[in-house]
N, C-alpha and C positions, 0 to 999 in steps of 0.2 A: 761494413759494421764494426765499431770497437768492440774489443773483448770485454770492457766493463757492462756493454750493452745487452750482451747474451743472457747473462743471471736474471736482468731487470726483466727482459721479455719473457723469460721462462716464469718468472713470478708472475707476470701480468697475464700469461697464459692460465697459470695455475688458479688465480684469482678470478678469471672469467669462468672458469669450470666449476669452481665452487660456488660462485654468485649463481651460476646456470643451475646447480642442484638445488639451491635453495628456492630458487624461482618454482622449479618443479614441486619440490616439497609444498610450497605456499600454494600454488594452483590445486594441487591435490587436497589441501585442507580447505581451501574456498570451494571447491567442488562438493566435498561432503556436506559444508556448513553454507551453502549457498543461500537457504531458505533465511537463516538467521542474518546474513550479509546484506541480503535486498532488503529485509523488513526494517533492519536497523538504518539502512542508507535513506529508506523512505522517511524513516522518523526524524532524520537529521534534515534532509532538503525541505520535509514539509513544515517543519517548525524553526528552522533557522531564521528567518525573518523576524519572528517573536522572540527568538532568544538575543538577537544582536538589540531589540528595543528595550529588552529586560536589561542589557548589560549597561545601557544609559543610567540606570538608577540603581544597579547593583555591581558594587566595587569588584566581586569575584566572579570570574569566569565559571569556576566549580558552582557556586551557589546559584548563578543564573541558568547554568545547565540543568541543575538538579531541579528548580524550580519549573522550569519549561517541559522537562520529563514528568514530573509529578500532576503538573496542572492540565497538559495537553495530551501528551503521548497515552499516558495511562488510561484517562479516561476514555480516549478515541480505540484504545484497544479493547477497554471493558465492554464498551459500547458496540463495537463489532462482534465481540464474543457472545454478548446477552441477546443482540438481534439473531444471530444465527443459531442460537440455542433454543429461543422462543419460535422461532420459524420452524426448526425441527420438531418442536413439540406439536405445534398446529398441524403439520404436515403428518406426523404419526397419528395424532387423534384422528384426521381424517380418513386414513387409510384404514385405522383399526376399528373406526366406529364408536369408539369408547370415548368415555368422558376423562378416563383414568391415564394418564400419561408418565411412565417411571421417569424418574429425574435423570437417572443415569441409563436410560433406555438406550442411548446410542451407543454407548461402551459394550452392549451386549453382543453388537455385529463383530467385535474383535473375537469371540468366540467362536469355536467350531460348532457344527450343527449337532453334534452329540454331546457338547460339554452345555449346549442352552437347552436341550432336551431333558438332560439330568437336572441342571437348576430348576427349570420349570416344574419338573417331578417332584422334587424337594419341597417348593413353594405349595403346590397343589397337595401333595400328601407328605406331610412332616413326619407322619409315623415311619417311613420308609428308612427314614436316617437311622431310627433304631436297629433295624434288620441289617444295613450295610453301611456301618459308620465311616470304613476305610474310603470307600468310594465317595461319599458325602463329604469327608474331609479333603480329598485329593481334589474334588470339583470346585470346593470352595478356595482352595489355595489358588488352584489355576486361573480362576475367575479373578480374585483379588490381584493376583501377579499380572495379569494382563491389562486390567483396569487400572493399576496404579502405575505401570509402565505409560499407557497411554497418557494419562494425567499429570504424571511427572515430566514425560517429555515434552508436552505441550507448555508447562510451566517454565522448564528450563530454557526452552526456545524464547518464550516471551521474556524472560529475564535476560538471556543474553542480547537478544535484540534491543531491550532497552538499555543496557549498558553500552552497548556500540553506539546508539545514539547519544548516549550521555557524554562518552568518549570524542566523540566528534565535535560535539557542541562545545566542550570544554578546550579542545587542543586544535582546532581547525586552522586557526591563526598560525600555530608552529608547524603543521603539517604542511600549510601554504608555502612558508617560508623554506621548509625542508625541500619540497618539490622545487621551488624557484632555484635553489643552489644545484639541485639535481640537473634541471633543464638547462642551467646555464646562463640565466638572464631572463628577464621580461620580454626582452625583443624577439625571443626564439619562437620557432612555430610551435614547439611542444608545450611551452607554456600558453601560448595563445589558444591551441587547442584545449588544453585543460580547462581555462578559463572559460572558453565558450561551452563545453560540456557542462561545467559547474553552474553557469547561469541557466542554462537550458533546464537542467535538472531541478533548479529551484523554482523556475517558471511553472513547470510540469507539476511538481508534487504540492508546492505551497499553493498554486491557484488551482489545482483540484482538491485541495482540503478545504479551502475558501468556498469552493463552488459546491461541495457535498453538504457543508455546513448550512449554505444558503438555501440549498433546496430541500433539505431536510426539514428546516423551519418553516418553508413555504408550502411543503407537502403535508407536515403536521397541522398547520393552521385549516389549509384546505379541507382534510379529512374530518378535523374537528367540526369546522362550519357545517360539512354535510351532515354530521350527527345532530348538530344543533336545529338545521333546519328540516331534516328528514321527518317523513312521517313514521307513524308506529311500525316497527318491524324492518324498516330499511335502515339499519345502522352498520357503519363501517367498524370490522373488529380490528383490534390490535392496530390501533392508530399509531402508536409509537414504532411500532416494528415496521409496518408499512413506511411509515415516514422516512426511517431510516433507509430501508431498501430503496425507496424512490430516490433518495438523493445518491446512493452509489450507482443506481442505473441509469442516472442522468449524466454520467460520467461519458457514456457511448453516444456519440452524435447518431441523430436520426432515431436510435432507439429510444433515448432519454427514458422519460416515465411509464412508457407505454406498457413495457413488460410487468409493470405492477398496477397501474391503474385501470387498464382495461381489465384484467381479470375482477379488479374491485366493482366495476361497472356490471360486467357480466353478472357476479354475484348478488348486485342489487336488482338486476333485471330478472333474475330466477326468483329472487323473494318477492318482487311485485307481479309476476306473473299469476293471473287469476283473483287479482284484487281489484281494488277501485283502479280506474284509469287515470286518475290524478298522479297515481304512484308511478305509472310508467312515463308521463310527462316529467316528474321530478327526476326520474332516472335519465331521461333525454337531456334534461337541462344541467344535471350532474356532468354527463359525460362532455357537453360543451366547456363547462367551467375547467374540468380537468384537462381538456385539450388546450386551452388559452393558457392555464396557470401552469400546468404541469409538462407541457410540450412547446407551444410557441414561445412562451417567456422564456424559458433555458436557452433553446437554440437562437432566439433572435437577439436577446438582450445580455443575459447574465453570462452564458459560455463564451462568447466571443470577447467580453470585456474582461472576465477575471481569468480564464484561461489559455485564451487565444492571443497573448501577447507576443510570443516567441515562436510557438510551433503550431501548425496548422493541426487541429483536434481529429480531423479526418485522418492523419496519417497515426497519431496516437490511439487512433481507435482499433487500428488493426494489434497494435501491441496489448491492449487489455484484453481484447477478444482471443487472440491466438496463444498470449502468455499461458492463461491456465491450461489451454489444451495440450502445449508442449511441454510444460515442467510441471504442472501440479499449481496449488495455491499460490506460490510464492512468484509464479510466472507473472501474476498481475503486477507486481513490484520489479522484476527481474527484466522483463522482455522491452518496458519502456526506458530503463537504463541503455540496454543494449541497442534500441533504435536510435538512442540520442548519440551514442559512441559512432553509430553507423553514418548517422546524418552529418555530423560535424567531420568525420574522415572523408567524406566525399566531398563536402564543400570546401575544405581548408587544403587537403593534402593529395587528394586522387588526382584532380587535373594537371598538377604538374609532375606527378609520378608518370601520367601517361603520356604527356608531351616532353617529357625528359629535360624539363626546365628545373630551375632553381626553386626550393621549397621555400615558400615565404610564410610569415604568420598573418596572411590576409586571404579573405574567400575570393575564388575565382568563378563560382557559380551559386546560384541559390541564395542571392542576396536576403530575400524576403522571407526564408523558410527558417531561418535560426538566429542564433545570435550573432552580432559582430564581434570577431573574437578581441579586436584591437581595443574596442568600447567595454568587452567584458574585463580584459585583463587593466583597463584604467580604472573601472569600478572597483576590482578588488584592491588595486592598490590606494585609492581613495578610502576605502573601507578600513583598511589597515591602518593609514596613518591618520585616520580621524581623531582629533584630541579629545581627551578624557573631560571630566566635569572640571577638574582643576587647570584646564587650558594645555597641558603636557600633550604631546604626541605619544601614541603608542609604539613607535619605531625607536 
């Protein structure tokens, strides 16, 4: 080795060590903010096709990204939050047997048992605060701190997730070009693998968003129709909340809307017990209609057409079920991403590694499972080179 190459090799070794250290730091940061990253990635892939359609009419990528976030992502987040809050209120009301549900009742669970007892004692007997003002002030401050921390943390998480979604929507072309340079060209295995993962995630998340919206509308109309035709006393409560919950539950194959509409039918059956026999006939007919519209329709027609374009939804079912169990709430978004990364690695890279052959950017197994990597790379190339309204190319 020439003497001049020794300093160069030492410099490369030093740079590799520095890059490895930065990778460890980046992994640590991602680990601590994995919920925000997973939620932001979901927002990006679920709305990217909509954003690209808006870019045809809006000259600025930043403006198109903001329009997408404000009109699509924010309403979806607010809708999910409202549905969860209303569901919690109804469950709490049922358990307490009271018609009064505190607006911030769920945040009381953040307090210790002694703090809750002190707070309830103050509410029930305000005169106690005069006798022991220091304890009252301490309890109020501790309660306010915990509630504020929970609310502030949730708002920060949502704000950062929305910001990440906006950043990805605005800069995805630049990020793609940067990765293309890093991978070494369009014909490399790394680029083909990334393109296949990219298309799979868009298919999963955008397809699921469309499917949830479609099933929410169908469920809402179905529950509303039940109330229109129902005899007196057999009305479905919380139509809007139940419709959203049915739409979300419909993502899980086989389960679909059963987890929501069966308890609704059971509720109607209990209300109909001991009344006119025609009420029980109506409940039976309602069950049949629910089975056809909220069970057979999504499994047979909607789900395969909307969400089954590239990945088998039975495979994704395990991701949606196991994700929250393994990681918490963000596992619902994180584990599908991990599953897609694993599936494409098995299809594109693993066979050549096992057989000791040269790794190529084509699939060696599971051609019908996911996206064809070469077709995905061509789709990305064509979308990046698509002409603008003035006839010029983006490249």
